N, C-alpha and C positions, 0 to 999 in steps of 0.2 A: 244885615248881619250875616256872617258866614253860617251856613248850616240852617238858614231859615228861609221861608218864602214870604213875599209881601206884594201887595197891590200898589203900583207906583202912581196911580191916579190918572195916567194917560191912557188907561185901558190896556196897556201893554204889560203882560205878565213878566215879572223879573224873578229869577230863581238863582240862588247862590249854590254853586257846586261845593260839596263838602271837602274841606281841606284834609289832605293826607296826614297833616301834622298831628291830628288827634289820634292817629293810629300809627305813630312812628315806630320803626323796627327797633326792637330791643335785643341786643346781642350781648350775652354774658358768657364768656369762656373762662372756665376755671381749670388751669392745667397745673398738675403737681407730679411731674414725671420723675423717674428715678434719677437722682443726682441733681435735681433742680433745687435752688435755694428756697424758693417759696412759690406760692401760686401766682399766676398771671391773670389779671382780671381786665376784661374789656369793658369800656363804658358804653352807655346807651348810644345807639345810632339814631340820627334823625335831627330835625330842626329844633327839637326841644332840648338837645344837648347844648349847653352853653359853655362848658369848660374846654371843649376842643380835644378831649382825650380819645385815644383809639387803642385797640388791642396791641400789646407789645409782643414781639417775636420771642419764642422760647429759647432759652440758652441751651447750648449743646450739652447732652447728658455726660456725666463722668462716673467712674467707678467709686464704690463705697470706700470711705477712708479706712474701714476695717478690712484690711487685706488678710486673706487666710494665712495663718501662721504655718510654720514648717515643723511637723512632728519629728522629733529627733529619733534616729534609729537606736535600738538597744545596743549596748557594748558587746563585743565579741567575748565569748566565754573562754577561759583558759583550757588548754588541751587536757584531755584525761591522762591520768597517771598510769603507767604500765604497772599492772598488779602482779606480774609474774615474780615468783620468789616464795620464800617461806611464808607461813601463815601470818606472822606479824607484819610482813610487808603487805600482804593482801588486806589485812585489817586496816592498816593505815591508809592504803590507797582507797579502800572502800569507803572509809569515813570521809575522805576528801571528795570522793565521787558523790557521796550523799549531799555534801555541802554544795557542790557544783550543780547537782540535780535540782536543788531548791531554787537556785538562782537561774538555772536554765529554764525552768518553768516560768519564772517571772519574765525572762527575756523572750520566750516564745509568746507569752501573753502580750507583752509590749509590742512585739513585731506584728502580731495580729491586729492589735489596737492601732498601730501606726497605719496599717493598710486601710483600716476602716476610716481613720481620720483623713488620710490622703483622698479616699474616695468621696468623703463628705465635702472636702475642700474643692475637689474637681466638680462635683455636682453643683455646689454653690456658685462657683465661677461660671458654670454653664448657664445657670438660672440668671445670674446678673448680666451675662452676655446677651441672653434673650431679652431681658428687660431693657437693656441699653438699645438693642436693635429696634424694639417696638417703640421705645421713646423717640428715637430718631424719626420713625415713621409718623408718629403723632405730631412731632414738631413740624414736619412738612405739611400735614393736614391742617394744623392750626394756622400756619403761615398762609396757606391757600384760602382758608376761611376768612382770615383777616383782609386779604386782598379783595375778596368778594364783598365783605362788609363795607370796606371803604368805597368800592364802586357803587354799592347800593345806597350808601349814605349820600354820595354825590347826586345820584339820580333822584332820591327823595327830596333833597334840598332844592334841586332844580324844579321838581314838580310843585313843591309847596310855594316856591317863589313866583311861579307863573300866575298870571291873572286867573282867578277862579270864581269870578262872579259873571254870570252869563244872563243875557236877556233872551227869553224864550217867547216865541218859537224861533226868533230870528237866529239865535246862536245855539240852536238845538244840536247841531253837528259838533260844535266845539265842546258843548257841555258833555255829550256822550263820549267824545274822544278823551276828555280830561278824566272822566270816571273810569274809562277802560284802562287808561294808564295807571290810575290808582289801584284798580283790581290786579293788574299785572305786578305792580310793585308789592302789593300785599302778599301775593302768591310767592314771589321771590323771597319776601321777608319770612314767610312761614316755612318755606323749604330750608332756607339758611338756618333758621332757629332750630329746626329738627336735626340738621347736621351737627349743630353746636351741642344739642342735648346728647346726641349719640357719642360725640367726642368726649364730653364731660363724663359720661358713663364709663368709657374706656379708661379715662384718666383715673377715675375713682378705683377701678379694679386694679390698675397698675400700682396706684399708691398703696393699696392693701398688700399687693405682692412685694413691694419694696419694703414695707414695714416688717413683713414676715421674713424676708431675706436678711434684713438688718438684725432681727432677733436671732435667726439661725447663725449668723456670723458671730454675734456676741457669744452665743453658747459654744460655737466651735472654738473660738479663741480661748474660752475658759477651759474647755476639754483638752485642747492642745497644751495649755499651760500645766494642767494637772498631769498629763502624760509626760511632758518633759521633766517635771519635778520627779516623777517616778523613775525616769531614765537616769537622772542625776543620782538618785539614791542607789540605783542598781550599779552605776559606775563606781560608787564608793564601795559597795559590797564586793564587786569584782576586784577592785584594788586590794581589798583585804584578802580576797581569795588568792591573789598573786603572792602576797606575803606569806599566807598559810602554805601555799604550794612550795615556796622556797624552804620553809621550815620542814615540811613533811619530806621533801626531796632529800634534805640533809640527813634526816633520821633514817630514811630508807637506805641511803648510801651506806650509813654506818651498819645497819642490819645486814645488808648484802655483803659488806666486807667481813663482818664477823662470821656470817654463814660460810663464806668462801674459805675463811681460815679453818673453820671446823671441818668443812669438806676436805680441805687439803690434808689436815691431820688424819682424818678417817682414811683417806686414800693411802697415805704413807703407812699407817698401821696395818691396813689390809694387805699391802704389798710386802710387808716384812716377812721374810722366810719363804716367800713364794719363789717358784722357779721361773723368775722373769728377769729380763735384763732391763737396765735403765733405759727408758724411752729416749730416742734420739733428740726429741724436742725439749727434754728437760734441761739440757745445757744450752748456753747461748750458741746460736748457729754460727758457723764460720762465715767469713766474708763471701765465699763463693756459693753459699746456700741460695737456692733458687726457689724453693717451695717448702711448705710444711710437710712433715712426714705424715703418711696416712694413719688414721686411727681406725678403731672399730674392730680390732682383732687381727687374726692372721689372714687378712684379705690380700689379694694382689693390689699393687699400687693403683690407685684410681686414675682414670683418664683425666689428664690435666687440660685446663682451658687457658688459652692465651688471652690476656687482657691488655688493652692499650690505655695508658694514662690520658685523661682529658686535659687538653691544653688550658693554661691559665689557672691551674689549681693553686691551692693555698701553699704558702711557703712552709717548709718543715719547721718543727719546733726546734728551739735552741738545742744544739748538741746532736740532733738527729742527722743521719746520713741519708740522702735521697736514694731511693731504690733505682735499679736499672730502668732504662726507658721503656722496656717491654718486659716487665717481670712475668714470670709464670706463677700463677696463683692457684693454690688449692681451692676449688670452688665450694667446698663445704662451708655452709653458714657458720659463723662464730659469734658468740655473745660477748660484748665488751662492756665493762662496767666502770663508771667514773669513781674515782677515789673520794672518800668523804671530805678530805682537805680541799679538793678541787671544788666540790659542790658548795662548801661553806663560804668560799670566797666569791661566789657569784651574786649578782643583784637579782631582784625579783623580775626585772625585765629580761635578763638573760635566761631565767629558768621558766618563763611563762609557757614555753613549748618543749622544755627539756624533760627527758626521762632519764632515770639513773642508769639504764642499760639500753644498748642498741645492738641490733643484729646486723652484721656486715657480711659481705659475700665471700670473704677470704682474708688471709693474712699474707703479708710480704715480709720475709725476714730482712733485717738490716744488719749492717756490719757491726753496729754497736751493741748487738744482742737484743735490741728491742724489735718491735714489729710495726709495720704500717698496715692499717686496715683498708682493704679494698672495698669501695662502695660503687657498685654498678649504677650508673646514672639513668634517670628515666628517659623515655623516648624524646627526640627533639621537639621542642615546644612545650613539653610538660614540665611543670615546676617541681623542684625538689621538695619533698614533704617537709613541713616546718620542723617537725621533731628531729628528722635526720639532719637538717641543716644546723639546728641549734647544737646538737651533739657534736657534729663535725667541727663547728666553729670553736667550741670549748677546747677540744683536743688540739686543734691546729693553732690555738692561741696559748699553748703551754700547759693546758690541763693534763692531769695524770689520769690514765685509765689502764685497767688490767683485764686480762682474760686468762683462761686456763688451757694449758697444752699438756696433755699426758698427765693431768693431775697436778701440774706445777704452775704457779702463777707466772705470767709473762706480761711485760709492759708494752702498751700501745701508745706511741707518741705522736702519731699523725694519721690523717685520713687521706687516702689517695682516691680521687674520683676516676673511675675507669669505665670503659665500654668493652663489652665482650666482642671479640672478633667473630666473624661469621663461622658457623660450623662447617666442617668438611662435607657433611652429608646434607645437602640443601633440602629444605622442606621437612626435616625431621628434628626432633629435640636432641640437644646435646646429651649424649649418654653421661650419666652422672653416677658416681659411686654411692653406695648405700651410706647415708649420713650417719655420723656418730650419734648413738642414742643420747638424748638430752640428759644431762646430769640432773639428779633429783633437785627440784626447786622447793621441796617441802620438808624433806627430812634427810638424814644421813643415809647413805647406802647401807643396807643390811649387811651383816657380817658375811653372809653366804654369797652376796652379789659382787662379782668382780667388777672393777672399775672399767666401764666400756671404753675409756680412752687408753687403757693399757693393753699391749699385745698379749696374747696367750700363746702357749706352746703348741696346742693342738691345731692342726691345719686341715683336718678333714672331718666331715660329720659322721656320726654313727650310721646313718642311713644316707646313701648318696642321693643327690638331687635327681640324677638320671633314674635311679631305682624308684624314687617317689613318683616321678612323672609316669613311669610304666604302671605303677600301682594305681594311680589315679585314673589312667586310661582304662585299666581293667575294671574299675568300678564305675565306668561311665562318666567320669569327671574330666576326661581329657580335653574337651572343648573349653571348660572353665579354666583348666590349668594353662592352656595355650594362650590365654589372655594376659599372662604374667611372665616376667623374667624372674626365675627363681635365683635367690642368692643365699649364701650361708654366712651367718654371723654367730660365732660361738656363744656369746651372751647377749641377750636382748632384754632390756628392762624398760618399764614405762616411766613416766615423769616422776613417779613416787618411789622408784626403786624396786617395784615388784617385777618378778621375772615374767617374761612372755615366751610362749611357745613359738609364735609366729606373728608377723606384723607386716602390714602394707603401708610403709611410711609415706608421709606427705611433706611438702615443703612449708615454709612459713605462710604462704598464701592458701594452703589447703589443697594444692595440686599434687597428684601422685608423682613420686620420683620415678624417673625412667631408667631402664636398664640398658644393656648393650645393644639390644635390638629395638629400642624405642618404646617397649611396652612398660606398663607399670611394674614396679619391683614388688616382689613378695619375699620377705626374709624369713629364714628358719633358724632357730637356735639349737644348741645341743639338746636341750630339753624337748624341743619340738620334733627332733629327728632321732630320739632314743630308740624307737622301734617303728616298723612300718605302719602299724595301726595308729600310733600316736602322731606320726607324720601326717596321715590323712586328716585326723581330727584337728591338727594344728592349722591346716590349710582351710578346711571348710568351717571350723568353729570360729576362727578369728574373723572371717568374712561376715558371718552371721552376727557376731558380737559387735563388730565395727559398724555394721549397718544399724543395729539397735542403738549403739552409743551415739551415732551421729544425729539421731532423732531427739536426743535429750530425754528419752524416757527411761525410768529406772527399771531394772530387771533383777529379780531374785536369781542368784546363781547357785548357791549350795548352802548346806549346813556344815559347820566345822566343829568337831569335837576336840576335847583336850588331848594333846599328844603326850607320849611318854616323857620326853624331856620337860614338858610343861608341868607334868605331875610331880616330877622330881625337884622342880624349882619351888622352894618354899613360898616366896612371895607370889609367884604366879598361881600356885595351887590354892593358897588362901584367898587370893583375889577371885579365882574361878568359883570357889565355894560360896563366897559372898554374892557373886553374880547369880549363882543358882538359887540362893536364898531369896534374892530380890525378884528374879524373873520366873523361878520355878522350872527353868529349862537347863538341860545338860549340854547345851551346844550354843554356839553363836551363829548368826545368820550373815551370809556374805551377799552383798548386793553389788550390782554393776550400774554405774551412772557416769555418763560422759567418758567412757573408757577407763574409769577408775574403780577400784575395788573398795568397798566400804564395809567395815565390820560393825555389826549391830548386836548388842547384848540381848536385847529383848524388844520385840515389836516389829512392826506396828501392832499393838494389841487391840483388844476390843474397843478401847476408847480412842484408838488412832494414834496414841503417843508412842514415840520411840524412846526406849529406856537404855541408859548407860549406867552401869553399876561401878562404883569406885571404892575399893578397899583402902581406907586411910588409917587403919588401926582402930582400936577402941578408944572411947572417950577417956582422956586423962593418961594415956600411955606416955611413959617418960621417954621412951625411945623416939627420936625424931622420925615421924612417918615419911614415907617416900613422897607422898603428895603434899609437899610443903615448900613454900617459896624459899625457905631457909636451907633446904636440903641441897647440897652441891650436885646431886644427881638429878634434880628436878629439871625437866625440859619443858619450858614454857611453849616453845614452838610446837612441840608434839601435841601438847594439851589443847592449844588453840586450834591447831590444824584438825584434830579429831572433831572438835565441836563444830567447826565450819563444815566439815564433811557431813556430819549428822544433820545439821540444819539444812544443807543443800538437798539431802535425800528426803527430809521431811517435806520440803517445799515441792520437790518433784512428785512426791506421793500425795500432795495436797493434804497433809496431815495437820493436826492442831499444834504440834510442837514436839520438843525434845525435853525429857526429864532426866536429870542427873540425880542418882541416888547415892548418898555419901554415908560412910559408916561411922564417922565421928564428927563432932561439932567443929573441931580444929580443921579437918579436911574440908568441911562445908564452907568454913570461913575463907580458906585458901581459894577455892573455886569461885566463890562469890566475888571476891576481890578481883580475881583474874577476869572473869566474864563481864564484870561491870566495866572494866577497862576496854575490852575488845568487842563486846556484844551488848552495849548499853541499850540499843534500840530493841533487840530481841528480848533482853531481860525485862525491859519496861512493858513490852506488849504481852509478855507471858509465853512467847514462843519458845524461850529457853527458861527452864525452871530447875531449881535445886531442892532436894529433900534430904533431911537427915533421918536415916533409918538405922538404928543400932543393930549389931550383928547377933542379937538375942535369938537363940535357937539354931544358930548356924552349925552344920555338921561337917 
């Protein structure tokens, strides 16, 4: 019997060699690699296996069916609205900006989220790629082990089929050889089994990594879907914003038109009886007109700049006459505003980048009495700004636009793209005339302020500029003065109609305007040159104030007491008396912020609040008070503008808020209605408050 020893009776010892079959090699390979449909199992190897099965080769790995999705980018936000203009325009534009701001924050968050999702998808793809590479390596190892197992199976089968009963001692050598072969095959079996165990351990690890990658892919797909849903919702909000922009734009166009009409009426009434001639630009220019007349007072005609039209420009609007091929353009920037009727006929798509007004580089007179706006094009390769293109497209497609020349409205019926010819003085800036001071965008010009677009009769300053330079040199300020080209402008006002003694003007980009020698311009008005001492203060004081204003920091300027004319004005006098009752002060404070003067009745007090007192009559007065929406003299723009200024000063001072103190319930109701329309956020937060304080005890 195999595996036993026995005595055969002939005295010859007979020993059976142990068959290897009792210890046949067992090879079990379990492979579950990334992308494999199921595990691969190898059957037992050896003569005891009766079904003839062997390990099957691994299928090539493939990517997960859950491909990383594509996070959608957030939609582009509408362009901001130009807020220049009266307070009502600013309020409308600001409200729209607040709406955009909320969606812009969502867009920024979604953009950040998209970047995170993209990175997660990239990382997951990298992980899957590494798993795929390792899977291919294990497939090769499994195939090699299968070949070794097959060879070992053949060797074991041959060993077990060989005679394995030996007679000793005659067949001692054969017996030892058979057992040595068995030991060698056992060792090969053990080594191969160890390799298989190691391979199975690697497979188990990769299977865990695959499960984790699948879970991460599922979560990523869900997060991408949530992200894309949020993008879709934001796209709907942006679509509504586009419709809102179209409506707000139409309203702003109406306000600007009304404001221009009021400004024109103010200019005409101010000019009545004055010793001024009708400005040349008030009438339609003759066909031979080549450029706009200069503005800004009795200055010499400014240096003109030649412009060359850009080829392939838009066709002129119907009825317009094309300008000469090389028109000479007054390079002074000019503001052009679209008519309300034009804006109302535009779609939301046409208005998504459109502003109600646009600054152009000059005007070109046309034979039909209208003007073409000259727009200097950006450098080669640079795109035209979207807002500029949208405005030009509207005009060149028949839209109506207007501007003001010498206080009179003028029609702009087309936009001509031009390029500035090289300057004659290479390397230096083109000398430019002092620009016309901007017309007030917040209030009518005061009665004492001459229209800066109208010429004046005086052509020389009270103190000559040469005398001023000599005086500055004597005071040790000659080096500072030498940094500027001095110019004389009889009347200089700021954007709000307040007079200026002197000013260092800048262009739309904030760059200083250059004079005849290429230095920054410093202008002096009649007020600034009324005597030598004032002339020096005009120069040094404006530079200091301008430096402070550019920092955005508020600065207390002075106290202002009631003047004689104010005391004789009944309404002004009683208003000042009520102001004194509320604040306990006999004066107002004048503050400077961002180059603007702001009047403050009281404060900031000990509690930090700024106070504004409003005399609206006593409770129950039968006479219609001035501060009433029903009063024809009521100026909503002025009231809203004042509140906006006080709120800006409060924020710059980091104060708690502004408090309006009203003398009657009727007046308090008027201001409450007004401020809820224009300052709903400030009213809700308590930054803007109203109090009814009767005039009891007023002296």
